[in-house]
C-alpha positions in Angstrom: -69.7 17.3 123.0 -70.6 20.9 122.3 -68.4 23.3 124.5 -69.5 26.8 125.4 -67.4 29.6 124.6 -65.6 31.0 127.4 -64.4 34.6 127.9 -61.2 35.3 126.2 -58.2 36.0 128.4 -54.5 36.5 127.8 -52.4 33.4 128.0 -49.6 33.5 130.2 -46.2 32.9 128.6 -47.1 33.2 125.0 -46.3 37.1 124.9 -44.4 37.9 121.6 -45.7 34.8 120.0 -47.9 35.0 116.8 -50.5 33.0 114.9 -50.6 33.4 111.3 -53.6 32.6 109.2 -53.9 32.6 105.4 -57.2 33.7 104.0 -57.8 31.9 100.8 -59.9 34.7 99.4 -58.1 37.5 101.1 -56.0 36.8 99.3 -53.7 37.6 102.7 -52.0 36.4 105.7 -53.2 37.9 108.9 -51.2 38.0 112.0 -52.4 37.9 115.7 -51.0 38.1 119.1 -50.9 34.7 120.4 -51.3 35.8 124.0 -54.4 37.8 123.5 -55.7 37.3 119.9 -55.1 41.1 118.9 -54.7 41.7 115.2 -51.3 42.8 114.6 -51.5 43.4 110.8 -52.2 41.8 107.3 -49.8 40.9 104.4 -51.4 40.7 101.0 -50.2 37.5 98.9 -50.7 36.1 95.6 -54.0 34.8 94.9 -55.6 31.6 96.7 -52.9 31.3 99.6 -53.7 27.9 101.0 -50.9 26.4 103.6 -48.3 28.2 105.7 -45.1 26.8 107.1 -42.7 28.7 109.7 -39.0 27.9 109.1 -37.2 29.0 112.6 -33.8 28.6 111.2 -34.3 31.3 108.5 -37.1 33.0 110.4 -39.4 32.9 107.4 -43.0 32.2 106.9 -43.7 30.4 103.6 -47.1 30.4 101.9 -48.3 28.4 99.0 -50.8 29.8 96.5 -52.7 27.1 94.8 -55.1 28.3 92.6 -56.2 31.5 90.5 -59.8 31.0 91.9 -62.0 28.2 92.9 -61.0 24.9 94.2 -59.6 21.5 93.6 -61.0 20.2 90.2 -63.0 23.3 90.2 -60.6 26.2 89.3 -59.7 28.8 86.8 -56.3 27.9 86.6 -53.2 26.6 88.9 -50.8 29.0 90.5 -47.2 28.7 90.7 -46.1 30.8 93.6 -44.6 30.4 96.8 -44.2 33.5 99.0 -41.7 33.9 101.7 -42.6 36.5 104.3 -40.7 38.1 107.4 -43.1 37.4 110.1 -41.6 40.1 112.3 -41.9 43.0 109.8 -44.9 41.3 107.9 -43.2 42.0 104.7 -42.8 40.0 101.7 -39.1 38.8 101.3 -39.6 37.1 98.2 -42.2 35.4 95.7 -40.7 32.4 94.3 -42.3 31.2 90.9 -42.2 27.3 90.7 -43.3 27.1 87.0 -43.8 25.0 85.1 -44.6 23.3 88.3 -48.1 24.2 89.4 -50.7 24.2 92.3 -48.2 24.2 95.1 -50.3 23.1 98.3 -48.6 20.9 101.2 -45.7 22.4 102.9 -43.4 20.1 105.0 -40.1 21.4 106.4 -36.9 19.7 107.3 -35.2 22.2 109.3 -32.0 20.3 110.2 -31.4 19.7 106.3 -32.5 23.2 105.3 -35.2 21.8 102.9 -38.8 22.8 102.3 -40.8 20.0 100.6 -43.8 21.4 98.6 -46.6 19.1 96.9 -47.5 20.0 93.2 -50.1 18.7 91.1 -49.3 16.7 87.9 -49.6 17.8 84.2 -49.8 16.0 80.9 -46.1 15.3 80.7 -45.5 14.6 84.4 -47.0 13.1 87.5 -47.8 14.9 90.7 -44.7 15.4 93.0 -42.8 17.1 95.6 -40.5 19.9 94.7 -37.6 20.5 97.2 -36.3 24.0 98.0 -33.3 25.1 99.8 -34.3 27.2 102.4 -31.3 29.4 102.3 -31.1 30.3 98.8 -35.0 29.8 98.4 -34.6 28.0 95.1 -35.7 24.5 93.9 -33.0 21.8 94.0 -35.1 18.7 93.2 -38.4 16.9 92.4 -39.5 13.7 93.4 -42.5 12.2 91.7 -45.3 10.6 93.9 -47.1 8.5 91.0 -50.3 10.3 91.6 -51.8 13.3 89.9 -53.0 15.2 92.8 -50.7 14.7 95.8 -52.2 17.4 98.4 -50.7 17.2 101.8 -47.0 16.0 102.5 -45.3 15.0 105.7 -41.8 14.3 106.8 -40.7 11.8 109.4 -38.4 12.9 112.2 -35.1 11.6 110.5 -35.9 13.7 107.5 -35.0 10.7 105.3 -38.7 9.5 104.3 -41.6 11.5 103.1 -45.4 10.8 102.8 -47.7 12.3 100.3 -51.6 12.0 100.7 -53.3 11.5 97.4 -57.1 12.5 97.3 -58.3 10.1 94.4 -55.3 7.8 94.1 -56.0 4.8 96.3 -52.5 4.9 98.1 -50.2 7.1 100.3 -46.9 7.6 98.4 -43.8 7.0 100.2 -40.6 8.7 99.0 -37.0 8.4 99.8 -35.9 12.0 100.2 -32.2 11.1 100.3 -32.6 9.2 96.9 -35.1 11.5 95.6 -37.2 8.5 94.6 -40.7 6.9 94.9 -40.2 3.8 96.9 -43.6 2.5 98.1 -47.4 2.7 98.1 -49.7 2.2 101.0 -53.1 1.2 100.2 -55.9 3.5 101.4 -59.0 4.6 99.6 -58.1 8.2 98.8 -56.4 10.4 101.4 -56.7 13.8 102.8 -54.4 15.0 105.8 -51.7 13.0 107.3 -49.2 13.3 110.2 -46.1 11.1 111.2 -45.8 10.0 114.8 -42.9 11.3 116.9 -40.9 8.1 116.6 -41.4 7.7 112.9 -43.3 4.4 113.4 -46.7 5.5 112.3 -48.4 7.5 110.0 -52.2 8.8 110.6 -53.9 9.4 107.5 -57.5 10.7 107.0 -59.1 8.5 104.6 -61.3 8.0 102.4 -61.2 11.2 100.4 -64.3 13.3 100.8 -65.2 12.8 97.2 -65.4 9.1 97.3 -66.5 8.3 101.0 -69.9 6.8 100.1 -70.0 3.0 101.6 -66.6 3.6 103.3 -65.9 3.9 106.9 -64.5 7.4 107.6 -61.8 7.8 109.9 -57.9 7.7 110.4 -55.7 4.7 108.9 -52.8 4.0 110.8 -50.0 3.1 108.8 -47.1 0.9 110.2 -43.9 2.4 108.6 -41.9 -0.7 109.1 -44.4 -3.1 106.9 -46.0 0.1 105.1 -49.4 -1.5 105.9 -52.6 -0.3 107.5 -52.7 -1.9 110.9 -55.6 0.1 112.4 -58.5 2.4 111.7 -59.6 4.9 114.1 -63.1 5.5 113.3 -64.9 9.0 113.1 -68.6 9.5 112.5 -67.8 11.9 109.6 -65.2 12.2 106.9 -61.9 13.8 108.3 -59.8 16.4 106.4 -57.1 17.8 108.5 -54.8 15.6 110.8 -52.3 17.0 113.3 -50.2 15.7 116.1 -49.3 17.8 119.0 -46.1 17.7 121.0 -47.6 16.0 124.0 -49.1 13.1 121.8 -52.5 14.1 120.9 -53.7 13.3 117.5 -56.2 16.0 116.3 -58.6 15.4 113.5 -61.3 17.8 111.7 -64.3 16.2 110.8 -66.6 17.8 108.0 -70.1 17.5 108.4 -72.8 18.2 106.2 -76.7 18.3 106.2 -78.2 15.3 105.0 -80.0 15.6 101.6 -78.7 19.1 100.9 -74.9 18.5 101.3 -75.0 22.0 102.8 -71.8 22.3 105.3 -72.7 22.5 108.9 -70.5 23.0 112.1 -67.7 20.7 112.0 -66.1 18.9 114.9 -62.6 18.7 116.4 -62.1 15.1 117.6 -59.1 14.2 119.9 -57.4 10.9 120.0 -54.3 9.6 121.9 -51.8 8.7 119.3 -50.1 6.1 121.8 -53.2 4.5 123.0 -55.5 5.3 120.0 -58.2 6.0 122.6 -60.8 8.6 121.7 -60.2 11.6 124.3 -63.2 13.9 123.3 -64.5 16.3 120.9 -65.7 20.0 120.5 -67.6 21.7 117.7 -66.0 24.2 115.3 -67.1 26.0 112.2 -68.1 24.5 108.8 -65.3 22.7 107.0 -62.3 22.5 109.3 -59.2 22.4 106.9 -56.1 23.0 108.9 -55.2 22.4 112.4 -52.2 23.4 114.3 -51.0 23.4 118.1 -49.0 25.8 120.2 -45.6 24.4 121.1 -46.4 23.1 124.4 -49.4 21.3 123.0 -52.0 22.9 125.2 -53.9 24.9 122.4 -55.3 23.8 119.2 -56.1 26.2 116.5 -58.6 25.0 113.8 -59.2 26.9 110.6 -62.7 26.8 109.1 -63.0 27.8 105.5 -66.8 28.0 105.0 -67.1 30.3 108.1 -63.7 32.0 107.8 -63.0 31.4 111.4 -60.2 30.1 113.6 -61.3 28.3 116.8 -58.8 28.5 119.5 -59.3 25.4 121.8 -58.1 24.5 125.2 -57.0 20.8 124.8 -57.0 20.2 128.6 -60.6 21.1 128.8 -61.7 20.9 125.3 -63.4 24.3 125.7 -63.2 26.9 123.0 -61.4 30.1 124.2 -62.2 32.3 121.3 -63.1 32.5 117.7 -61.0 34.7 115.3 -63.1 35.9 112.2 -60.9 36.2 109.4 -61.7 38.7 106.2 -62.9 36.7 103.4 -65.2 38.9 101.2 -68.2 36.5 101.7 -66.0 33.8 99.9 -64.3 30.7 101.4 -61.6 32.2 104.0 -59.5 31.0 106.8 -57.1 28.2 105.6 -53.3 27.6 106.4 -52.1 28.2 109.9 -48.8 28.6 111.4 -47.6 29.3 115.1 -44.5 31.5 115.2 -42.7 31.8 118.5 -41.4 35.0 119.5 -37.6 35.9 118.5 -35.3 34.2 120.8 
């Protein structure tokens, strides 16, 4: 359904909370008051910021810079930087250079162990993998190969012992043992985009197929049983899905990417909502062209959808599936809004 835009209003109980948005072409991270959407400031970062991840223990916002310019398979060079930002002062604490690792993208935090997992693309001498960062020292302490050249998104299960990497072209999701630091399994899927692990760790929800290989394949969400490491169900969608996110209340949020038939031009995308428990389709709402990242508020009542082509972030009431507002992110006429992070106010 297409939901009308409602008048923006403050959101009770969110005073002091902040939404951070990475603008891919900024290159910058913009900060907004989560209670009223007021712009608080912007921090310039190295070129092509893609994803964001907030570490509440260290109270740091991590930002991955993936390419010098361009996009996956169409770039002028791969970046090597991770930027650590103090979200309260909006100042850069440190730029961590991962060289010779390059194209850092997916960020997954294991707060209990103080580890940040960063997906990196492969090179002639090594496959793609996951670099493990000690969040206290902000230094790499390990690397785990994923057996594929282009791991893009990464997710960690609730125990912190197992990680899952989505691989765009490779026909499998990589399963890694984070304690042993080893690739332990591959689950067959037809190329994958975003992914999320259920709260009990029993299932992984994976967007597949990869947008570049969707012809003739049913788009949707592959449901992986982590006990058998097999796909047990497919939640069908009308269009290819890129981002996947699970809320604290068990809603499975997916971003469908829609193009104009014949021209391939990006047209408004769609946030489609499922129940992770029952797999029931709960509804949908139109968003901007090419949704790339989805996050939610800690209480699971609000969704934030970053759409890179329109450089907008759509704030959506998940109880009514109404759009509350659209944030317009500075992008200089190029692809813009990408990574998102919700930052609760200091305790």
